Structures are given as structure tokens and as C-alpha cells.
TORNU-522758 format. One record per residue (C-alpha): x, y, z; residue in one letter. Coordinates in Angstrom, 2 decimals. Layout:
N
<r><x>X</x><y>Y</y><z>Z</z><resn>A</resn></r>
...
//
This chain:
324
<r><x>28.05</x><y>-0.63</y><z>-75.15</z><resn>M</resn></r>
<r><x>27.05</x><y>-3.07</y><z>-72.45</z><resn>T</resn></r>
<r><x>26.03</x><y>-2.08</y><z>-68.93</z><resn>S</resn></r>
<r><x>26.70</x><y>-3.91</y><z>-65.65</z><resn>L</resn></r>
<r><x>24.27</x><y>-4.66</y><z>-62.83</z><resn>F</resn></r>
<r><x>25.90</x><y>-6.13</y><z>-59.69</z><resn>I</resn></r>
<r><x>23.99</x><y>-7.73</y><z>-56.82</z><resn>G</resn></r>
<r><x>24.09</x><y>-10.57</y><z>-54.29</z><resn>R</resn></r>
<r><x>20.77</x><y>-12.13</y><z>-55.34</z><resn>F</resn></r>
<r><x>20.23</x><y>-14.12</y><z>-52.11</z><resn>Q</resn></r>
<r><x>17.76</x><y>-14.92</y><z>-53.65</z><resn>P</resn></r>
<r><x>16.85</x><y>-13.28</y><z>-56.98</z><resn>F</resn></r>
<r><x>13.49</x><y>-11.56</y><z>-56.40</z><resn>H</resn></r>
<r><x>10.88</x><y>-9.52</y><z>-58.26</z><resn>K</resn></r>
<r><x>12.64</x><y>-6.29</y><z>-57.34</z><resn>G</resn></r>
<r><x>15.72</x><y>-7.52</y><z>-59.21</z><resn>H</resn></r>
<r><x>13.59</x><y>-8.54</y><z>-62.20</z><resn>L</resn></r>
<r><x>11.93</x><y>-5.12</y><z>-62.34</z><resn>K</resn></r>
<r><x>15.35</x><y>-3.47</y><z>-62.13</z><resn>A</resn></r>
<r><x>16.58</x><y>-5.51</y><z>-65.11</z><resn>I</resn></r>
<r><x>13.48</x><y>-4.61</y><z>-67.12</z><resn>E</resn></r>
<r><x>14.06</x><y>-0.97</y><z>-66.19</z><resn>Q</resn></r>
<r><x>17.66</x><y>-1.11</y><z>-67.42</z><resn>I</resn></r>
<r><x>16.70</x><y>-2.79</y><z>-70.71</z><resn>L</resn></r>
<r><x>14.32</x><y>0.07</y><z>-71.48</z><resn>E</resn></r>
<r><x>17.41</x><y>2.27</y><z>-71.76</z><resn>D</resn></r>
<r><x>20.19</x><y>-0.14</y><z>-72.85</z><resn>R</resn></r>
<r><x>20.56</x><y>-2.76</y><z>-75.57</z><resn>D</resn></r>
<r><x>22.58</x><y>-5.32</y><z>-73.60</z><resn>S</resn></r>
<r><x>23.37</x><y>-6.09</y><z>-69.98</z><resn>L</resn></r>
<r><x>25.80</x><y>-8.07</y><z>-67.85</z><resn>M</resn></r>
<r><x>24.59</x><y>-9.31</y><z>-64.47</z><resn>I</resn></r>
<r><x>27.40</x><y>-9.67</y><z>-61.95</z><resn>G</resn></r>
<r><x>26.75</x><y>-12.12</y><z>-59.11</z><resn>V</resn></r>
<r><x>28.68</x><y>-10.64</y><z>-56.19</z><resn>G</resn></r>
<r><x>30.62</x><y>-12.55</y><z>-53.50</z><resn>S</resn></r>
<r><x>30.58</x><y>-15.48</y><z>-55.91</z><resn>A</resn></r>
<r><x>33.48</x><y>-17.29</y><z>-54.25</z><resn>Q</resn></r>
<r><x>31.85</x><y>-17.62</y><z>-50.83</z><resn>R</resn></r>
<r><x>30.74</x><y>-20.98</y><z>-49.52</z><resn>K</resn></r>
<r><x>27.15</x><y>-21.42</y><z>-48.40</z><resn>R</resn></r>
<r><x>26.43</x><y>-20.25</y><z>-44.88</z><resn>K</resn></r>
<r><x>23.50</x><y>-18.95</y><z>-42.86</z><resn>E</resn></r>
<r><x>23.52</x><y>-15.43</y><z>-44.26</z><resn>N</resn></r>
<r><x>24.55</x><y>-16.62</y><z>-47.73</z><resn>D</resn></r>
<r><x>22.55</x><y>-19.84</y><z>-48.23</z><resn>P</resn></r>
<r><x>23.02</x><y>-19.89</y><z>-52.02</z><resn>L</resn></r>
<r><x>26.40</x><y>-20.51</y><z>-53.64</z><resn>S</resn></r>
<r><x>27.61</x><y>-18.47</y><z>-56.59</z><resn>G</resn></r>
<r><x>26.79</x><y>-21.30</y><z>-58.99</z><resn>G</resn></r>
<r><x>23.28</x><y>-21.72</y><z>-57.59</z><resn>E</resn></r>
<r><x>22.56</x><y>-18.01</y><z>-57.93</z><resn>R</resn></r>
<r><x>23.75</x><y>-18.02</y><z>-61.54</z><resn>I</resn></r>
<r><x>21.55</x><y>-21.05</y><z>-62.31</z><resn>T</resn></r>
<r><x>18.58</x><y>-19.38</y><z>-60.64</z><resn>M</resn></r>
<r><x>18.97</x><y>-16.16</y><z>-62.62</z><resn>I</resn></r>
<r><x>19.49</x><y>-17.96</y><z>-65.93</z><resn>K</resn></r>
<r><x>16.29</x><y>-19.94</y><z>-65.44</z><resn>R</resn></r>
<r><x>14.35</x><y>-16.70</y><z>-65.09</z><resn>V</resn></r>
<r><x>15.99</x><y>-15.09</y><z>-68.12</z><resn>L</resn></r>
<r><x>15.47</x><y>-18.14</y><z>-70.35</z><resn>E</resn></r>
<r><x>11.88</x><y>-18.69</y><z>-69.26</z><resn>S</resn></r>
<r><x>10.97</x><y>-15.06</y><z>-69.99</z><resn>R</resn></r>
<r><x>12.99</x><y>-14.89</y><z>-73.22</z><resn>D</resn></r>
<r><x>15.02</x><y>-11.94</y><z>-71.95</z><resn>L</resn></r>
<r><x>17.79</x><y>-11.60</y><z>-74.54</z><resn>K</resn></r>
<r><x>21.16</x><y>-9.86</y><z>-74.71</z><resn>N</resn></r>
<r><x>21.87</x><y>-10.59</y><z>-71.05</z><resn>I</resn></r>
<r><x>24.92</x><y>-12.48</y><z>-69.77</z><resn>E</resn></r>
<r><x>25.50</x><y>-13.61</y><z>-66.18</z><resn>V</resn></r>
<r><x>28.99</x><y>-13.64</y><z>-64.63</z><resn>Y</resn></r>
<r><x>30.44</x><y>-14.52</y><z>-61.21</z><resn>P</resn></r>
<r><x>32.12</x><y>-11.56</y><z>-59.47</z><resn>V</resn></r>
<r><x>34.31</x><y>-12.61</y><z>-56.51</z><resn>P</resn></r>
<r><x>35.33</x><y>-10.28</y><z>-53.69</z><resn>D</resn></r>
<r><x>38.93</x><y>-9.29</y><z>-53.05</z><resn>I</resn></r>
<r><x>40.55</x><y>-7.98</y><z>-49.87</z><resn>E</resn></r>
<r><x>41.57</x><y>-4.57</y><z>-51.26</z><resn>C</resn></r>
<r><x>38.30</x><y>-2.67</y><z>-51.67</z><resn>H</resn></r>
<r><x>39.62</x><y>0.32</y><z>-53.69</z><resn>P</resn></r>
<r><x>41.14</x><y>-2.13</y><z>-56.20</z><resn>A</resn></r>
<r><x>37.94</x><y>-4.16</y><z>-56.55</z><resn>W</resn></r>
<r><x>36.43</x><y>-2.20</y><z>-59.50</z><resn>P</resn></r>
<r><x>39.72</x><y>-2.60</y><z>-61.41</z><resn>Y</resn></r>
<r><x>39.51</x><y>-6.33</y><z>-60.73</z><resn>Y</resn></r>
<r><x>35.93</x><y>-6.40</y><z>-62.04</z><resn>V</resn></r>
<r><x>37.08</x><y>-4.59</y><z>-65.18</z><resn>E</resn></r>
<r><x>39.81</x><y>-7.18</y><z>-65.68</z><resn>A</resn></r>
<r><x>37.59</x><y>-10.28</y><z>-65.41</z><resn>I</resn></r>
<r><x>34.53</x><y>-9.04</y><z>-67.33</z><resn>L</resn></r>
<r><x>33.99</x><y>-7.90</y><z>-70.92</z><resn>P</resn></r>
<r><x>33.96</x><y>-4.13</y><z>-71.43</z><resn>R</resn></r>
<r><x>31.09</x><y>-2.14</y><z>-69.98</z><resn>F</resn></r>
<r><x>30.40</x><y>1.59</y><z>-69.94</z><resn>D</resn></r>
<r><x>27.77</x><y>2.03</y><z>-67.27</z><resn>R</resn></r>
<r><x>27.15</x><y>0.48</y><z>-63.83</z><resn>V</resn></r>
<r><x>23.69</x><y>0.11</y><z>-62.31</z><resn>Y</resn></r>
<r><x>22.94</x><y>-0.67</y><z>-58.69</z><resn>G</resn></r>
<r><x>21.39</x><y>0.38</y><z>-55.39</z><resn>N</resn></r>
<r><x>24.57</x><y>0.36</y><z>-53.27</z><resn>S</resn></r>
<r><x>26.08</x><y>3.84</y><z>-52.93</z><resn>E</resn></r>
<r><x>29.39</x><y>2.24</y><z>-51.93</z><resn>V</resn></r>
<r><x>29.61</x><y>0.13</y><z>-55.10</z><resn>V</resn></r>
<r><x>28.56</x><y>3.00</y><z>-57.35</z><resn>L</resn></r>
<r><x>31.07</x><y>5.38</y><z>-55.75</z><resn>N</resn></r>
<r><x>33.91</x><y>2.89</y><z>-56.28</z><resn>L</resn></r>
<r><x>33.15</x><y>2.69</y><z>-59.99</z><resn>F</resn></r>
<r><x>32.65</x><y>6.45</y><z>-60.30</z><resn>E</resn></r>
<r><x>36.13</x><y>7.01</y><z>-58.88</z><resn>K</resn></r>
<r><x>37.70</x><y>5.09</y><z>-61.77</z><resn>I</resn></r>
<r><x>35.70</x><y>6.93</y><z>-64.40</z><resn>G</resn></r>
<r><x>32.57</x><y>4.85</y><z>-64.96</z><resn>H</resn></r>
<r><x>29.15</x><y>6.34</y><z>-65.50</z><resn>E</resn></r>
<r><x>26.74</x><y>5.04</y><z>-62.85</z><resn>T</resn></r>
<r><x>23.00</x><y>4.95</y><z>-62.37</z><resn>R</resn></r>
<r><x>21.19</x><y>4.36</y><z>-59.09</z><resn>K</resn></r>
<r><x>18.18</x><y>2.16</y><z>-59.69</z><resn>L</resn></r>
<r><x>14.77</x><y>3.30</y><z>-58.57</z><resn>E</resn></r>
<r><x>14.01</x><y>1.81</y><z>-55.16</z><resn>Q</resn></r>
<r><x>11.27</x><y>-0.80</y><z>-55.60</z><resn>I</resn></r>
<r><x>9.62</x><y>-1.48</y><z>-52.23</z><resn>N</resn></r>
<r><x>12.90</x><y>-2.41</y><z>-50.50</z><resn>R</resn></r>
<r><x>11.12</x><y>-3.28</y><z>-47.26</z><resn>D</resn></r>
<r><x>9.35</x><y>-6.11</y><z>-49.07</z><resn>E</resn></r>
<r><x>11.65</x><y>-6.96</y><z>-51.95</z><resn>Y</resn></r>
<r><x>14.80</x><y>-7.74</y><z>-49.99</z><resn>S</resn></r>
<r><x>16.81</x><y>-10.92</y><z>-49.65</z><resn>G</resn></r>
<r><x>16.83</x><y>-10.57</y><z>-45.87</z><resn>T</resn></r>
<r><x>13.03</x><y>-10.42</y><z>-45.69</z><resn>E</resn></r>
<r><x>12.55</x><y>-13.34</y><z>-48.09</z><resn>I</resn></r>
<r><x>15.03</x><y>-15.56</y><z>-46.24</z><resn>R</resn></r>
<r><x>13.35</x><y>-14.65</y><z>-42.95</z><resn>K</resn></r>
<r><x>9.92</x><y>-15.57</y><z>-44.30</z><resn>R</resn></r>
<r><x>11.20</x><y>-18.89</y><z>-45.62</z><resn>I</resn></r>
<r><x>12.83</x><y>-19.65</y><z>-42.26</z><resn>R</resn></r>
<r><x>9.67</x><y>-18.76</y><z>-40.32</z><resn>E</resn></r>
<r><x>7.32</x><y>-20.63</y><z>-42.66</z><resn>G</resn></r>
<r><x>5.49</x><y>-17.47</y><z>-43.80</z><resn>R</resn></r>
<r><x>4.34</x><y>-16.63</y><z>-47.32</z><resn>K</resn></r>
<r><x>7.23</x><y>-15.70</y><z>-49.61</z><resn>W</resn></r>
<r><x>6.61</x><y>-17.08</y><z>-53.10</z><resn>K</resn></r>
<r><x>4.81</x><y>-13.94</y><z>-54.24</z><resn>G</resn></r>
<r><x>8.04</x><y>-11.96</y><z>-53.74</z><resn>L</resn></r>
<r><x>10.10</x><y>-13.95</y><z>-56.25</z><resn>V</resn></r>
<r><x>9.61</x><y>-15.01</y><z>-59.87</z><resn>P</resn></r>
<r><x>7.87</x><y>-18.38</y><z>-60.24</z><resn>E</resn></r>
<r><x>11.06</x><y>-19.94</y><z>-61.65</z><resn>E</resn></r>
<r><x>12.96</x><y>-18.92</y><z>-58.51</z><resn>V</resn></r>
<r><x>10.28</x><y>-20.30</y><z>-56.18</z><resn>A</resn></r>
<r><x>10.47</x><y>-23.66</y><z>-57.98</z><resn>D</resn></r>
<r><x>14.26</x><y>-23.69</y><z>-57.81</z><resn>Y</resn></r>
<r><x>14.41</x><y>-22.81</y><z>-54.11</z><resn>L</resn></r>
<r><x>12.00</x><y>-25.64</y><z>-53.32</z><resn>E</resn></r>
<r><x>14.07</x><y>-27.96</y><z>-55.48</z><resn>E</resn></r>
<r><x>17.20</x><y>-27.30</y><z>-53.39</z><resn>I</resn></r>
<r><x>15.23</x><y>-27.28</y><z>-50.09</z><resn>D</resn></r>
<r><x>15.86</x><y>-23.65</y><z>-49.22</z><resn>M</resn></r>
<r><x>13.70</x><y>-23.91</y><z>-46.10</z><resn>K</resn></r>
<r><x>16.08</x><y>-26.45</y><z>-44.56</z><resn>E</resn></r>
<r><x>19.08</x><y>-24.29</y><z>-45.44</z><resn>R</resn></r>
<r><x>17.49</x><y>-21.22</y><z>-43.87</z><resn>S</resn></r>
<r><x>17.29</x><y>-22.76</y><z>-40.40</z><resn>K</resn></r>
<r><x>19.54</x><y>-20.96</y><z>-37.88</z><resn>P</resn></r>
<r><x>23.00</x><y>-22.43</y><z>-37.42</z><resn>I</resn></r>
<r><x>24.12</x><y>-21.71</y><z>-33.89</z><resn>I</resn></r>
<r><x>27.88</x><y>-22.06</y><z>-34.05</z><resn>E</resn></r>
<r><x>30.54</x><y>-19.63</y><z>-32.95</z><resn>V</resn></r>
<r><x>32.98</x><y>-19.07</y><z>-35.80</z><resn>K</resn></r>
<r><x>35.92</x><y>-16.68</y><z>-36.01</z><resn>S</resn></r>
<r><x>34.88</x><y>-15.99</y><z>-39.63</z><resn>E</resn></r>
<r><x>31.94</x><y>-14.00</y><z>-38.29</z><resn>T</resn></r>
<r><x>34.16</x><y>-11.25</y><z>-36.89</z><resn>E</resn></r>
<r><x>36.20</x><y>-11.17</y><z>-40.10</z><resn>K</resn></r>
<r><x>33.04</x><y>-10.85</y><z>-42.19</z><resn>D</resn></r>
<r><x>31.93</x><y>-7.87</y><z>-40.09</z><resn>I</resn></r>
<r><x>35.37</x><y>-6.26</y><z>-40.38</z><resn>A</resn></r>
<r><x>35.18</x><y>-6.68</y><z>-44.16</z><resn>H</resn></r>
<r><x>31.67</x><y>-5.23</y><z>-44.44</z><resn>L</resn></r>
<r><x>32.14</x><y>-2.30</y><z>-42.05</z><resn>L</resn></r>
<r><x>35.39</x><y>-1.33</y><z>-43.75</z><resn>T</resn></r>
<r><x>33.91</x><y>-1.73</y><z>-47.23</z><resn>K</resn></r>
<r><x>30.89</x><y>0.40</y><z>-46.34</z><resn>N</resn></r>
<r><x>32.93</x><y>2.90</y><z>-44.29</z><resn>D</resn></r>
<r><x>30.72</x><y>2.41</y><z>-41.21</z><resn>K</resn></r>
<r><x>31.42</x><y>2.65</y><z>-37.47</z><resn>T</resn></r>
<r><x>29.76</x><y>0.73</y><z>-34.64</z><resn>I</resn></r>
<r><x>29.28</x><y>0.83</y><z>-30.87</z><resn>A</resn></r>
<r><x>27.74</x><y>-1.84</y><z>-28.65</z><resn>T</resn></r>
<r><x>25.54</x><y>-1.85</y><z>-25.56</z><resn>A</resn></r>
<r><x>25.37</x><y>-5.26</y><z>-23.89</z><resn>E</resn></r>
<r><x>23.42</x><y>-6.65</y><z>-20.99</z><resn>S</resn></r>
<r><x>23.08</x><y>-10.45</y><z>-20.99</z><resn>C</resn></r>
<r><x>26.23</x><y>-11.03</y><z>-23.08</z><resn>T</resn></r>
<r><x>28.37</x><y>-9.05</y><z>-20.64</z><resn>G</resn></r>
<r><x>30.84</x><y>-7.67</y><z>-23.20</z><resn>G</resn></r>
<r><x>31.19</x><y>-10.83</y><z>-25.28</z><resn>L</resn></r>
<r><x>30.05</x><y>-9.08</y><z>-28.47</z><resn>V</resn></r>
<r><x>32.55</x><y>-6.24</y><z>-28.13</z><resn>S</resn></r>
<r><x>35.27</x><y>-8.74</y><z>-27.20</z><resn>N</resn></r>
<r><x>34.67</x><y>-10.64</y><z>-30.43</z><resn>R</resn></r>
<r><x>34.56</x><y>-7.49</y><z>-32.55</z><resn>L</resn></r>
<r><x>37.97</x><y>-6.47</y><z>-31.21</z><resn>T</resn></r>
<r><x>39.51</x><y>-9.88</y><z>-31.99</z><resn>N</resn></r>
<r><x>40.26</x><y>-8.61</y><z>-35.51</z><resn>V</resn></r>
<r><x>43.47</x><y>-6.57</y><z>-35.94</z><resn>P</resn></r>
<r><x>42.68</x><y>-3.00</y><z>-36.97</z><resn>G</resn></r>
<r><x>39.19</x><y>-3.09</y><z>-35.46</z><resn>S</resn></r>
<r><x>39.74</x><y>0.37</y><z>-33.95</z><resn>S</resn></r>
<r><x>39.06</x><y>1.74</y><z>-37.45</z><resn>D</resn></r>
<r><x>35.37</x><y>0.88</y><z>-37.11</z><resn>Y</resn></r>
<r><x>34.70</x><y>-0.22</y><z>-33.50</z><resn>F</resn></r>
<r><x>34.32</x><y>2.94</y><z>-31.41</z><resn>I</resn></r>
<r><x>33.11</x><y>1.77</y><z>-27.98</z><resn>A</resn></r>
<r><x>31.48</x><y>-1.05</y><z>-26.07</z><resn>G</resn></r>
<r><x>29.32</x><y>-0.53</y><z>-22.97</z><resn>L</resn></r>
<r><x>28.21</x><y>-3.28</y><z>-20.59</z><resn>V</resn></r>
<r><x>24.97</x><y>-1.89</y><z>-19.17</z><resn>T</resn></r>
<r><x>23.98</x><y>-4.80</y><z>-16.99</z><resn>Y</resn></r>
<r><x>21.80</x><y>-3.00</y><z>-14.46</z><resn>S</resn></r>
<r><x>18.67</x><y>-0.99</y><z>-15.15</z><resn>N</resn></r>
<r><x>20.42</x><y>2.03</y><z>-13.67</z><resn>R</resn></r>
<r><x>23.22</x><y>1.74</y><z>-16.21</z><resn>A</resn></r>
<r><x>20.71</x><y>1.47</y><z>-19.03</z><resn>K</resn></r>
<r><x>18.91</x><y>4.65</y><z>-18.01</z><resn>T</resn></r>
<r><x>21.98</x><y>6.72</y><z>-17.07</z><resn>E</resn></r>
<r><x>24.35</x><y>5.70</y><z>-19.88</z><resn>L</resn></r>
<r><x>21.96</x><y>4.91</y><z>-22.74</z><resn>L</resn></r>
<r><x>19.01</x><y>7.16</y><z>-21.97</z><resn>N</resn></r>
<r><x>16.64</x><y>4.18</y><z>-21.81</z><resn>V</resn></r>
<r><x>13.23</x><y>5.28</y><z>-20.50</z><resn>D</resn></r>
<r><x>12.91</x><y>4.12</y><z>-16.88</z><resn>E</resn></r>
<r><x>9.12</x><y>3.98</y><z>-17.23</z><resn>K</resn></r>
<r><x>9.54</x><y>1.72</y><z>-20.26</z><resn>M</resn></r>
<r><x>11.65</x><y>-0.69</y><z>-18.22</z><resn>I</resn></r>
<r><x>9.01</x><y>-0.72</y><z>-15.48</z><resn>D</resn></r>
<r><x>6.24</x><y>-1.31</y><z>-18.00</z><resn>K</resn></r>
<r><x>7.85</x><y>-3.74</y><z>-20.46</z><resn>K</resn></r>
<r><x>10.79</x><y>-5.14</y><z>-18.49</z><resn>G</resn></r>
<r><x>14.52</x><y>-4.86</y><z>-19.16</z><resn>A</resn></r>
<r><x>14.24</x><y>-7.89</y><z>-21.46</z><resn>V</resn></r>
<r><x>11.94</x><y>-6.51</y><z>-24.13</z><resn>S</resn></r>
<r><x>11.93</x><y>-5.35</y><z>-27.73</z><resn>S</resn></r>
<r><x>11.45</x><y>-1.74</y><z>-26.68</z><resn>E</resn></r>
<r><x>14.44</x><y>-1.71</y><z>-24.33</z><resn>V</resn></r>
<r><x>16.66</x><y>-3.50</y><z>-26.88</z><resn>A</resn></r>
<r><x>15.87</x><y>-0.80</y><z>-29.44</z><resn>E</resn></r>
<r><x>16.41</x><y>2.07</y><z>-26.98</z><resn>Q</resn></r>
<r><x>19.76</x><y>0.57</y><z>-25.94</z><resn>M</resn></r>
<r><x>20.93</x><y>0.30</y><z>-29.55</z><resn>A</resn></r>
<r><x>19.75</x><y>3.78</y><z>-30.46</z><resn>E</resn></r>
<r><x>21.15</x><y>5.23</y><z>-27.24</z><resn>G</resn></r>
<r><x>24.67</x><y>3.90</y><z>-27.73</z><resn>V</resn></r>
<r><x>24.66</x><y>4.90</y><z>-31.41</z><resn>R</resn></r>
<r><x>23.72</x><y>8.49</y><z>-30.62</z><resn>K</resn></r>
<r><x>25.91</x><y>8.76</y><z>-27.52</z><resn>D</resn></r>
<r><x>29.02</x><y>7.45</y><z>-29.29</z><resn>R</resn></r>
<r><x>28.16</x><y>9.18</y><z>-32.60</z><resn>N</resn></r>
<r><x>28.48</x><y>6.01</y><z>-34.70</z><resn>T</resn></r>
<r><x>26.68</x><y>4.76</y><z>-37.80</z><resn>D</resn></r>
<r><x>25.43</x><y>1.61</y><z>-36.06</z><resn>I</resn></r>
<r><x>24.39</x><y>0.69</y><z>-32.53</z><resn>G</resn></r>
<r><x>24.14</x><y>-2.99</y><z>-31.53</z><resn>L</resn></r>
<r><x>22.54</x><y>-4.17</y><z>-28.28</z><resn>S</resn></r>
<r><x>21.72</x><y>-7.36</y><z>-26.39</z><resn>T</resn></r>
<r><x>19.30</x><y>-7.89</y><z>-23.52</z><resn>T</resn></r>
<r><x>18.05</x><y>-11.26</y><z>-22.34</z><resn>G</resn></r>
<r><x>17.78</x><y>-13.99</y><z>-19.73</z><resn>I</resn></r>
<r><x>20.86</x><y>-16.22</y><z>-19.72</z><resn>A</resn></r>
<r><x>19.73</x><y>-18.27</y><z>-16.71</z><resn>G</resn></r>
<r><x>19.63</x><y>-20.45</y><z>-14.81</z><resn>P</resn></r>
<r><x>17.11</x><y>-18.27</y><z>-12.95</z><resn>G</resn></r>
<r><x>15.11</x><y>-15.22</y><z>-13.92</z><resn>G</resn></r>
<r><x>12.82</x><y>-16.83</y><z>-16.47</z><resn>G</resn></r>
<r><x>9.03</x><y>-16.83</y><z>-16.57</z><resn>S</resn></r>
<r><x>6.28</x><y>-18.44</y><z>-18.62</z><resn>E</resn></r>
<r><x>6.13</x><y>-15.36</y><z>-20.84</z><resn>E</resn></r>
<r><x>9.91</x><y>-14.92</y><z>-21.03</z><resn>K</resn></r>
<r><x>11.66</x><y>-18.23</y><z>-20.36</z><resn>P</resn></r>
<r><x>15.39</x><y>-18.65</y><z>-19.82</z><resn>V</resn></r>
<r><x>17.13</x><y>-18.21</y><z>-23.17</z><resn>G</resn></r>
<r><x>14.95</x><y>-15.30</y><z>-24.31</z><resn>T</resn></r>
<r><x>17.20</x><y>-12.70</y><z>-25.95</z><resn>V</resn></r>
<r><x>16.42</x><y>-9.50</y><z>-27.84</z><resn>Y</resn></r>
<r><x>18.99</x><y>-8.06</y><z>-30.24</z><resn>I</resn></r>
<r><x>18.70</x><y>-4.36</y><z>-31.09</z><resn>G</resn></r>
<r><x>20.20</x><y>-2.81</y><z>-34.23</z><resn>I</resn></r>
<r><x>20.04</x><y>0.94</y><z>-34.76</z><resn>S</resn></r>
<r><x>21.01</x><y>2.82</y><z>-37.91</z><resn>R</resn></r>
<r><x>20.13</x><y>6.37</y><z>-38.89</z><resn>E</resn></r>
<r><x>17.36</x><y>5.18</y><z>-41.17</z><resn>E</resn></r>
<r><x>15.93</x><y>2.46</y><z>-38.94</z><resn>K</resn></r>
<r><x>16.02</x><y>0.95</y><z>-35.44</z><resn>T</resn></r>
<r><x>14.79</x><y>-2.63</y><z>-35.08</z><resn>E</resn></r>
<r><x>14.89</x><y>-5.67</y><z>-32.82</z><resn>N</resn></r>
<r><x>15.09</x><y>-9.42</y><z>-33.32</z><resn>I</resn></r>
<r><x>13.81</x><y>-11.96</y><z>-30.80</z><resn>L</resn></r>
<r><x>15.64</x><y>-15.26</y><z>-30.26</z><resn>F</resn></r>
<r><x>14.98</x><y>-18.22</y><z>-27.99</z><resn>Q</resn></r>
<r><x>18.12</x><y>-20.18</y><z>-27.08</z><resn>F</resn></r>
<r><x>18.67</x><y>-23.33</y><z>-25.04</z><resn>S</resn></r>
<r><x>21.53</x><y>-24.63</y><z>-22.92</z><resn>G</resn></r>
<r><x>23.53</x><y>-23.51</y><z>-19.90</z><resn>E</resn></r>
<r><x>24.25</x><y>-19.86</y><z>-19.10</z><resn>R</resn></r>
<r><x>27.56</x><y>-19.69</y><z>-21.00</z><resn>E</resn></r>
<r><x>26.03</x><y>-21.40</y><z>-24.02</z><resn>K</resn></r>
<r><x>23.16</x><y>-18.91</y><z>-24.14</z><resn>V</resn></r>
<r><x>25.64</x><y>-16.03</y><z>-24.01</z><resn>K</resn></r>
<r><x>27.72</x><y>-17.54</y><z>-26.82</z><resn>E</resn></r>
<r><x>24.67</x><y>-18.13</y><z>-28.99</z><resn>Q</resn></r>
<r><x>23.37</x><y>-14.62</y><z>-28.32</z><resn>A</resn></r>
<r><x>26.67</x><y>-13.00</y><z>-29.29</z><resn>S</resn></r>
<r><x>26.85</x><y>-15.06</y><z>-32.48</z><resn>E</resn></r>
<r><x>23.31</x><y>-14.24</y><z>-33.53</z><resn>K</resn></r>
<r><x>23.84</x><y>-10.55</y><z>-32.74</z><resn>A</resn></r>
<r><x>26.84</x><y>-10.46</y><z>-35.05</z><resn>L</resn></r>
<r><x>25.17</x><y>-12.53</y><z>-37.76</z><resn>K</resn></r>
<r><x>22.07</x><y>-10.34</y><z>-37.65</z><resn>S</resn></r>
<r><x>24.36</x><y>-7.37</y><z>-38.19</z><resn>L</resn></r>
<r><x>26.02</x><y>-9.10</y><z>-41.16</z><resn>I</resn></r>
<r><x>22.63</x><y>-9.82</y><z>-42.66</z><resn>D</resn></r>
<r><x>21.77</x><y>-6.12</y><z>-42.68</z><resn>R</resn></r>
<r><x>25.18</x><y>-4.92</y><z>-43.84</z><resn>L</resn></r>
<r><x>25.10</x><y>-7.32</y><z>-46.79</z><resn>E</resn></r>
<r><x>21.54</x><y>-6.66</y><z>-47.89</z><resn>D</resn></r>
//
């Protein structure tokens, strides 16, 4: 029988290739399912379904990897029904491979045998990291097969990877979809955005299923008293810093007992900037049980525009990590 390996492949990297080689050591034939195949290109999904299929096929053909077929696998709104939908659109398969516990659990519930692939340096071999390196002009070609590197240059992936600072209602819907699909909860701690992030998260009907609480901790006192941010850290690094962003995110996650904590701290202007931290400097903090991190952004424009851009990038950064 044939096995199924589902992934997003944004882009296809050496970790994916090693996973396929690992599967073929145990199975005679394989189907590769390209997930979210119906989505249009956007910042967090710069490659369309067709482009990802082309990219994968180039690798398979170049390396003479046989008995492998590649299929598009669209999403549907009803998550529990999704594995039945996959069964209906694909040829028969008897085993599902992947790294996502959520995906594997869905298929297990309808009677499929599943195998969790060996983690292959996920910190390095991840679509998020590769897209980030391309966007920042850092070395990335060593993380993907040569055929993929050539293809991404051919379609000008670097240009596509540039940040798109637009506020779109689709962003909130994407987060609702991903949090629900992954059965995750979130709480926010905002400074410079003043509640804009939590406001946008609650624009989606039914958001109380995953959005637990939103705190606007504008003053240093609020940060220390409500989020347990280290007062000495604020004095040393400043309220607008990577360290404070991370402590805010971790603090609200632990205090509200959620899976994810999301924070913003920055300088919206028009005053308050410096040579080291000019107006528009914003740190986004994202805390999960396995990792707490921060992302630095530099925005331009008037105060309201900076706040809008910061809220959008906070939500899109969250999407990036939920999808990876």
C-alpha cells in the first residue's frame, strides 16, 4: 500500500527531502500532499500550491526518486471532517507520516496508522527560518536542495519575501482557523498598540473559544505588577527591548494559563525616540511552552499608522509560527 506525507513546503527544504528518504526506506511508494493548496500567495505563504508542486517535482525528477506522486490537498472549514475529505480526493493510502501531532491525531481518529517523522534539526530546517533568511539577505541556499534554490531564484523569492504592511481582516480569520485547528488558546499583553491586537482577535465570532484575555500594560508599573516583568530589567534595558517583550509574553501566558502569550512594546511617536531606538521601533514577543522569542520591527508613519502596522505584524508573526 501507499503512504501519505502531508506538509506545507514553504519552501521544500533538506529536512523534507531527508524525511522522504526515511519513509522510502520502509515503504515502496509514497504520496506527497501539498497542504493549504488552495490559498493565494501572501506574506506567510509566498508560494502557491502549483509552485510548491512544481518545486517538489523538480527535486524528485532530478534525483530519480521513483514511486512518488504529488497531490494538492486543500483545507476545508470543518477540521474533524478534513481527513475524510483527504481520503475522498486522494488514491488509497494506509499510513500517514508527518511531524504535526494535530494532523496525525486527526487521521488516527478515523483508523489510519500514523508515524511521526524523526525531527531533523527543526530550528534550522524550517520554512519560517528559510523565508526569514531570504528576506534578510542571509545565507539560505545550503538549507534547501539545489533544485529548489534555482527555482526560488527563478521566481524571485527574495522580492516576494519582503514584508507587506497592510491591515487585512483575513489575518484574524487565519488566526482563528489555526488556533482552532491546533486546539490552542492565547492571551495578549500590549503596550504601544494599546489593545489593538486583542480588539482584532475578538473581531471574529466565536473567538472566546481561543482568546482568553487581553491586558493593556502601558506603564512600567503595570508591566511589573500584572506581568511579573523584572523592574531591574526595565531600568537596565528599557521598556522597549527584546527582554521586556519576552517577559511580557511569558508573563501573560503563565498568568492566564494559555498555550500562547503575545506581546507588543514599542515607540509609536511622535516623541520618545532616540538614535538607538527611533520612533517606529517595536518588539513583538511570542511565548509558547517550548520557546519564548522576540521579533524586532522598524515602522514608519504617524502614530496611528505605527500602531496599525505593529498589530498586523504581531498577528502575522503569530500565524507564521502556528503554520510552521
